[in-house]
C-alpha positions as CSV (number, residue, x, y, z in Angstrom):
1,X,36.5,83.5,-35.9
2,X,35.5,80.7,-33.5
3,X,38.4,78.6,-32.0
4,X,38.4,75.3,-30.1
5,X,39.1,74.5,-26.5
6,X,39.8,70.9,-25.3
7,X,37.9,69.9,-22.1
8,X,37.7,66.6,-20.2
9,X,34.4,65.0,-21.2
10,X,34.1,61.6,-19.6
11,X,34.4,60.9,-15.9
12,X,36.5,57.8,-16.5
13,X,40.1,56.9,-17.1
14,X,40.4,56.6,-20.8
15,X,44.2,56.5,-20.7
16,X,46.6,54.1,-22.3
17,X,45.5,50.4,-22.7
18,X,46.8,48.1,-19.9
19,X,49.8,45.9,-20.6
20,X,49.1,42.3,-21.5
21,X,49.2,39.8,-18.6
22,X,52.2,38.0,-19.9
23,X,54.2,41.3,-19.8
24,X,53.2,41.9,-16.2
25,X,54.2,38.3,-15.3
26,X,57.6,38.7,-17.0
27,X,58.3,41.9,-15.0
28,X,57.3,40.2,-11.7
29,X,59.4,37.2,-12.5
30,X,62.4,39.3,-13.4
31,X,62.0,41.3,-10.1
32,X,61.9,38.0,-8.1
33,X,64.9,36.6,-9.9
34,X,66.9,39.8,-9.1
35,X,65.9,39.6,-5.4
36,X,67.1,36.1,-5.2
37,X,70.3,37.1,-7.0
38,X,70.8,40.0,-4.5
39,X,70.2,42.6,-7.2
40,X,66.8,43.9,-6.4
41,X,65.9,47.2,-8.2
42,X,64.4,48.5,-11.3
43,X,64.5,46.1,-14.2
44,X,66.3,47.2,-17.3
45,X,64.5,46.7,-20.6
46,X,65.6,43.3,-21.9
47,X,64.1,40.7,-24.2
48,X,62.1,37.8,-22.7
49,X,64.9,35.4,-23.7
50,X,67.5,37.4,-21.6
51,X,65.1,37.6,-18.7
52,X,64.6,33.9,-18.6
53,X,68.3,33.0,-19.1
54,X,68.7,32.8,-15.3
55,X,65.2,31.9,-14.2
56,X,65.2,31.0,-10.5
57,X,61.4,30.7,-10.1
58,X,59.6,27.6,-9.1
59,X,56.3,26.3,-10.3
60,X,54.8,27.6,-7.1
61,X,56.4,31.0,-7.8
62,X,54.9,31.1,-11.2
63,X,51.4,30.4,-9.9
64,X,51.7,33.2,-7.4
65,X,53.0,35.5,-10.1
66,X,50.0,34.6,-12.3
67,X,47.6,35.4,-9.5
68,X,49.3,38.6,-8.6
69,X,49.4,39.8,-12.3
70,X,45.7,38.9,-12.7
71,X,44.7,40.8,-9.5
72,X,46.8,43.8,-10.6
73,X,45.1,44.0,-14.0
74,X,41.6,43.6,-12.4
75,X,42.2,46.4,-9.9
76,X,43.6,48.6,-12.6
77,X,40.6,47.9,-14.8
78,X,38.2,48.7,-11.9
79,X,40.0,52.0,-11.3
80,X,39.2,53.2,-14.8
81,X,35.4,53.2,-14.2
82,X,35.0,51.1,-17.4
83,X,35.2,47.6,-16.0
84,X,31.6,46.9,-16.7
85,X,31.9,47.7,-20.5
86,X,32.5,45.3,-23.3
87,X,35.6,45.8,-25.5
88,X,33.7,47.3,-28.4
89,X,32.1,50.0,-26.2
90,X,35.5,50.8,-24.7
91,X,36.8,51.3,-28.2
92,X,34.0,53.7,-28.9
93,X,34.9,55.8,-25.9
94,X,38.6,55.7,-26.8
95,X,37.8,58.6,-29.2
96,X,37.4,60.8,-26.1
97,X,40.8,59.8,-24.6
98,X,42.2,63.2,-25.1
99,X,39.0,65.0,-24.2
100,X,36.5,66.7,-26.5
101,X,36.5,70.2,-28.1
102,X,34.1,73.0,-27.6
103,X,33.6,76.2,-29.5
104,X,35.1,79.4,-28.1
105,X,35.0,83.1,-29.1
106,X,37.9,85.4,-28.4
107,X,36.3,88.8,-28.7
108,X,32.9,90.4,-28.4
109,X,33.3,91.6,-31.9
110,X,33.2,88.0,-33.1
111,X,29.9,87.6,-31.3
112,X,28.6,90.7,-33.0
113,X,29.6,89.3,-36.5
114,X,27.9,86.0,-35.9
115,X,24.7,87.7,-34.6
116,X,24.8,90.1,-37.5
117,X,25.1,87.3,-40.1
118,X,22.1,85.5,-38.4
119,X,20.0,88.6,-38.5
120,X,21.0,89.4,-42.1
121,X,19.8,86.0,-43.2
122,X,16.6,85.8,-41.1
123,X,15.6,89.1,-39.6
124,X,12.2,87.8,-38.6
125,X,14.0,85.5,-36.1
126,X,15.3,88.5,-34.2
127,X,14.1,87.5,-30.7
128,X,16.0,84.2,-30.9
129,X,19.1,85.9,-32.5
130,X,19.2,88.5,-29.7
131,X,19.2,85.9,-26.9
132,X,22.1,84.0,-28.6
133,X,24.0,87.3,-29.2
134,X,23.8,88.4,-25.5
135,X,24.9,84.9,-24.4
136,X,27.9,84.9,-26.7
137,X,29.0,88.4,-25.5
138,X,28.6,87.3,-21.9
139,X,30.7,84.2,-22.5
140,X,33.5,86.4,-23.8
141,X,33.3,88.9,-21.0
142,X,33.5,86.3,-18.3
143,X,36.4,84.4,-20.0
144,X,34.4,81.2,-20.5
145,X,36.4,78.4,-22.2
146,X,33.4,77.8,-24.5
147,X,29.9,79.1,-25.5
148,X,27.4,78.3,-22.8
149,X,24.3,79.1,-24.9
150,X,21.0,79.0,-23.1
151,X,18.5,76.3,-24.2
152,X,15.9,77.9,-26.6
153,X,12.3,77.0,-27.2
154,X,11.3,78.6,-30.5
155,X,7.6,79.1,-30.5
156,X,5.9,80.1,-33.8
157,X,3.8,79.0,-36.7
158,X,5.1,76.2,-39.0
159,X,7.2,77.1,-42.0
160,X,9.0,80.2,-40.7
161,X,12.5,78.6,-40.6
162,X,13.0,77.7,-37.0
163,X,15.1,74.6,-37.7
164,X,16.8,76.5,-40.6
165,X,17.8,79.2,-38.2
166,X,19.3,76.6,-35.8
167,X,21.3,75.0,-38.5
168,X,22.6,78.4,-39.6
169,X,23.7,79.0,-36.0
170,X,25.6,75.8,-36.0
171,X,27.4,76.7,-39.3
172,X,28.4,80.2,-37.9
173,X,29.8,78.9,-34.7
174,X,31.4,76.0,-36.6
175,X,29.9,73.2,-34.6
176,X,28.2,70.0,-35.7
177,X,24.4,69.9,-35.9
178,X,22.1,67.0,-35.2
179,X,18.3,67.1,-35.5
180,X,15.7,64.9,-33.8
181,X,12.0,64.8,-35.0
182,X,9.9,64.5,-31.9
183,X,7.0,63.3,-34.0
184,X,8.8,60.2,-35.2
185,X,10.8,59.6,-32.1
186,X,8.4,59.9,-29.1
187,X,10.5,58.2,-26.4
188,X,13.7,59.5,-24.7
189,X,15.8,56.6,-26.1
190,X,16.7,58.4,-29.3
191,X,17.9,61.4,-27.3
192,X,19.7,59.9,-24.3
193,X,20.0,56.2,-25.2
194,X,18.7,53.1,-23.3
195,X,20.0,50.7,-20.8
196,X,21.2,47.3,-22.0
197,X,18.3,44.8,-22.0
198,X,16.1,46.8,-24.4
199,X,15.9,45.7,-28.0
200,X,18.2,47.6,-30.4
201,X,19.9,49.3,-27.4
202,X,22.5,51.9,-28.3
203,X,23.7,55.3,-27.1
204,X,21.5,58.3,-27.8
205,X,21.7,60.4,-30.9
206,X,23.3,63.3,-29.0
207,X,26.2,61.2,-27.6
208,X,26.7,59.5,-30.9
209,X,27.2,62.9,-32.5
210,X,29.7,63.8,-29.8
211,X,31.6,60.6,-30.2
212,X,31.7,60.9,-34.0
213,X,32.8,64.6,-34.1
214,X,34.7,64.6,-30.8
215,X,32.9,67.8,-30.0
216,X,31.1,68.4,-26.7
217,X,29.2,71.5,-27.9
218,X,27.0,70.4,-30.9
219,X,23.8,72.2,-31.8
220,X,21.0,69.8,-31.1
221,X,17.6,70.5,-32.7
222,X,14.4,68.9,-31.4
223,X,11.7,69.6,-33.9
224,X,8.0,69.9,-32.9
225,X,8.6,68.8,-29.3
226,X,5.0,69.4,-28.4
227,X,4.1,66.4,-30.5
228,X,6.3,64.0,-28.6
229,X,4.4,61.0,-27.4
230,X,4.9,58.4,-24.7
231,X,6.4,54.9,-24.9
232,X,5.4,52.4,-22.2
233,X,7.4,49.3,-21.3
234,X,5.8,45.8,-20.7
235,X,6.1,46.6,-16.9
236,X,4.2,49.8,-17.2
237,X,7.1,52.2,-17.1
238,X,6.6,55.4,-19.1
239,X,9.3,57.0,-21.2
240,X,8.9,60.5,-22.8
241,X,11.2,62.6,-24.7
242,X,10.5,65.6,-22.6
243,X,11.4,63.7,-19.4
244,X,14.6,62.6,-20.9
245,X,15.7,66.0,-22.0
246,X,15.1,67.8,-18.6
247,X,18.4,66.9,-16.9
248,X,20.3,68.0,-20.0
249,X,18.8,71.5,-19.9
250,X,19.9,72.2,-16.4
251,X,23.7,73.1,-16.3
252,X,24.3,71.5,-12.9
253,X,22.8,68.1,-13.8
254,X,24.1,68.2,-17.4
255,X,27.6,68.6,-16.2
256,X,27.4,65.3,-14.3
257,X,25.0,63.4,-16.6
258,X,25.0,59.6,-16.3
259,X,24.6,57.9,-19.6
260,X,22.1,55.0,-19.3
261,X,23.9,53.0,-22.1
262,X,27.5,53.3,-21.1
263,X,26.8,53.9,-17.4
264,X,29.6,56.5,-17.4
265,X,29.2,60.2,-16.5
266,X,29.7,62.9,-19.1
267,X,29.8,66.7,-19.2
268,X,26.9,67.6,-21.5
269,X,26.6,71.2,-20.3
270,X,28.1,72.7,-23.4
271,X,25.4,71.5,-25.8
272,X,23.4,74.2,-27.6
273,X,19.8,73.1,-27.4
274,X,17.2,74.5,-29.9
275,X,13.7,73.1,-29.4
276,X,10.9,74.1,-31.8
277,X,7.2,74.1,-31.3
278,X,4.1,75.3,-33.1
279,X,2.1,75.6,-29.8
280,X,2.6,75.0,-26.0
281,X,-0.2,72.4,-25.8
282,X,1.1,69.3,-24.1
283,X,4.4,70.8,-22.9
284,X,5.1,70.1,-19.2
285,X,5.7,73.0,-16.9
286,X,9.2,71.8,-15.8
287,X,10.3,72.0,-19.5
288,X,8.9,75.5,-19.9
289,X,10.6,76.7,-16.7
290,X,14.0,75.5,-17.9
291,X,13.4,76.7,-21.4
292,X,11.2,79.8,-21.6
293,X,9.5,80.1,-25.0
294,X,10.8,82.6,-27.5
295,X,7.6,83.8,-29.3
296,X,8.0,84.3,-33.1
297,X,5.5,85.5,-35.7
298,X,4.9,84.8,-39.4
299,X,7.5,85.9,-41.8
300,X,6.7,89.4,-43.3
301,X,6.3,89.5,-47.0
302,X,9.2,91.8,-47.5
303,X,11.5,89.4,-45.6
304,X,10.2,86.5,-47.7
305,X,11.0,88.3,-50.9
306,X,14.5,89.2,-49.8
307,X,15.1,85.6,-48.7
308,X,13.7,84.3,-52.0
309,X,16.0,86.6,-54.1
310,X,19.1,85.6,-52.1
311,X,18.2,81.9,-52.5
312,X,17.6,82.3,-56.2
313,X,21.0,84.1,-56.6
314,X,22.8,81.4,-54.6
315,X,21.3,78.8,-56.9
316,X,22.5,80.7,-60.0
317,X,19.1,81.2,-61.5
318,X,18.8,83.6,-64.4
319,X,17.2,87.0,-63.8
320,X,14.0,86.2,-65.7
321,X,13.5,83.2,-63.3
322,X,14.2,85.4,-60.3
323,X,11.7,88.0,-61.5
324,X,9.1,85.2,-61.9
325,X,9.5,84.2,-58.3
326,X,9.3,87.9,-57.2
327,X,6.1,88.4,-59.2
328,X,4.5,85.4,-57.6
329,X,5.3,86.6,-54.1
330,X,4.3,90.2,-54.8
331,X,0.9,89.3,-56.2
332,X,0.0,86.7,-53.6
333,X,-3.0,87.8,-51.4
334,X,-2.0,89.3,-48.0
335,X,-3.5,86.4,-46.2
336,X,-2.5,83.7,-48.7
337,X,-2.8,80.3,-47.1
338,X,0.5,78.5,-46.7
339,X,2.7,81.5,-47.6
340,X,5.8,80.7,-45.6
341,X,9.5,80.0,-46.0
342,X,8.7,76.4,-46.8
343,X,6.3,77.3,-49.6
344,X,8.7,79.8,-51.0
345,X,11.4,77.1,-51.2
346,X,9.0,74.8,-53.0
347,X,8.1,77.7,-55.4
348,X,11.8,78.3,-56.2
349,X,12.3,74.5,-56.7
350,X,9.6,74.4,-59.3
351,X,10.9,77.5,-61.1
352,X,14.4,76.2,-61.0
353,X,13.2,73.0,-62.6
354,X,11.5,74.9,-65.4
355,X,14.4,77.2,-65.9
356,X,16.9,74.4,-66.3
357,X,14.8,72.1,-68.5
358,X,16.3,71.4,-72.0
359,X,14.7,73.1,-74.9
360,X,12.5,70.8,-76.9
361,X,12.8,71.0,-80.7
């Protein structure tokens, strides 16, 4: 099924660590000694003791060698694009030294299988599944090295499984999944990170996931984005989650995204964004233009019952317990308040507890 492609992710030189200064000094000293001995040329590998056995350098020479070695290492450091980082941050970025992997499909049939599995599990999410299906097939036809899935804004009532659908998508394309609750994380910091100087500064959750998994194409879920608030600094600057996400939804800017924490540019264009919302109230027009809503309705009773039976069977519940769940759903009024995927899971949890309780004597 899905395979992996390695891509360059950071616009910085994350190659081998520079040599220690003493080693550079020894090489320069050896080169100077060979010049003075009339044997200038590449220095063979020898121990420091051998190199110092005929040392012709003076104190002045050694000072010059020290300055030259120091200047060489400083310029080499500046050329990496990481000179401004502390050692611990460089160590964190070292995980991306060989690049990061992204998910790739080899045939359109693989895209069909993934879309079919999504639809089999959650047929009421058909409009979202269809968009992903067409994007996966297009990626295969164009020979894309990965899966450039369009950002999705799933618009529908609560409890229909919008986040569950996104997690299932991540499982099927074999990519890591991270979820951000916009209600609890109103500012952009949790998403993209913050510049040094803020309290508890750190990289954003998305980049943390990429560094941990070494994957540049995670599925990122932003739940209830319409409820994201505003954080204001002591100087009056406003920071919103929706403003922070806008550059990451546009492929051109996401490909050259400048991380405020590391101050290094990364290719964030392979992320699969799934935003969920119960309404469009409060969502800015720039977000809606980059991420057109995918309207979704309530889960039909027949789909709820099929989902419930499959969940019960996966939990290994006995048939009488499964029938009890089916009876509850079948006899619920057509407009039963709260009848949703979430309430069905709670019902199954309660019946599972009853079915597995020890018999009292």
